[in-house]
N, C-alpha and C positions, 0 to 999 in steps of 0.2 A: 091686363095684368098677365104676366108670364108665370107659369108654374112648371115644376118638375114634371116631366113626361109630355109636355107640349111638343107637338110636331113642328118641324121646320120644313118648308117646301110642301110638296115636291116642286122641283124646277126641272123641266124637260127642255133639252137643247140638242141641236144637231150642229156640230162644229165641222165645217167643210175643210177639205184639204188645203184650199187657198187660205182659210183662216189660220190654219196651223203654220203654213209657210210664212205668212205675214208676221205672226207672233214670233216664230223662230228668228226671223230676220231682225225684227225690232228688239228682241231680247239678246241679239248677237250670240245665239246658241251655236256651239261648235258642231261640226259634223253635218251630214246631209240627210240623216234618217228621218228628220222632221219635214224635209222639203221635197223629197223625191221617193216614190215607191221602189224604184229599181235599186237605189242606194240602200234603202232600208232592207230590201230582200238580200242584198249582198252581205248584210250584217246578220243574216239569219232570221230576220223578222218577216212577217207575212205581208208587210207593207208599211207605209208611213204611220207613225204613232204620235199621239199628243204628248208634248213635254209634261213632265210631272208638275212643274210650276204653273203650267197652264190649267191643269185640273185644280190646283189650289186657288187660282184666280176665279174659276167658276164656282168653287165652294164659297169664296168671298162674296161673289155676286148674290148667291142665294141667301147668305147671312145678312147682307146689306138690305135685301128686300124685306126680310123678316124683322130686322133690328136696325132701322135706318140711322139711329143716333149712336150706335155702338162703335167702339174702337176694338178691333181684333188685337188681342195682346198675345195670343198663342194660337198657332195653327200647325198641325202636324198630320201626316198621312202615312198609311201603309199601302203599298202598291201590290195588289194580289194578282194582277194581270194587266196586259197592255190595253190601252184605250186607243181605238182607231178612229180617225175622222170619218165623217159620213154616216155614222151610226147615231141612233137616238140614245142620248144619255139621260138617265133619270137620277137626279140628286135629291137627297132627303136627309133628314136628321131629326134629333129630338133633344130636348133639354134634359141634362142629367144632374145639374146642381145649380142652386141659386144661393147667393149670400150678399150681404152688405159689407163693403170695405171702403173706408175713407170717403164716405158720402156718395159712393157709386154702387150700382148693382153689378155684381159679377155673375155672368151666365156661362156655365160649362155645357158643351154640346158634343154629342157623338154624330158623325157624319157618314154618309154612304153615297157612292157613285156606282150605278149599275149600268151595264151595257149588254144587250142580247140576253137579258134576264139573269146575268151573273154579276156578283159583287166583284168589281174591279179595283175600287179604291175605298178604304175606310179611313176615317179621320176623326180628329178631336179639335175642338176650338174652345178658346176662352175669350169672352167678350166683356168689355167694361162699358157700362151705360150710365150716363149721369142720372142721379137719383130723381131729379126733377122731370125726367123724360117719361 
């Protein structure tokens, strides 16, 4: 049984530069800051970065591991700093609200992605879970 205050995660991952390049190519992301360190540096960055929607996908992975029958109905993020490949990322969260709606359990969550001990991305998610689950 899930309760308000329950933790989600943590999930620790290291995303390689090759992972980022493949993701950017598959998602047909414009620009080369996701594929090449030199190009990223030419844009004033310290090197290649993870695309924002890739961090959202990693949040979804963590949510799916905790709530496998849930459907994500809302997902948002605030980017407080860049996220670089090759670094250990620590994702976590906690349940902030629970309610019943139309025969489903709605779970609201706050999310956090940390890298190098710093908060890089914060987020919120709303999940819908069948009541029978």
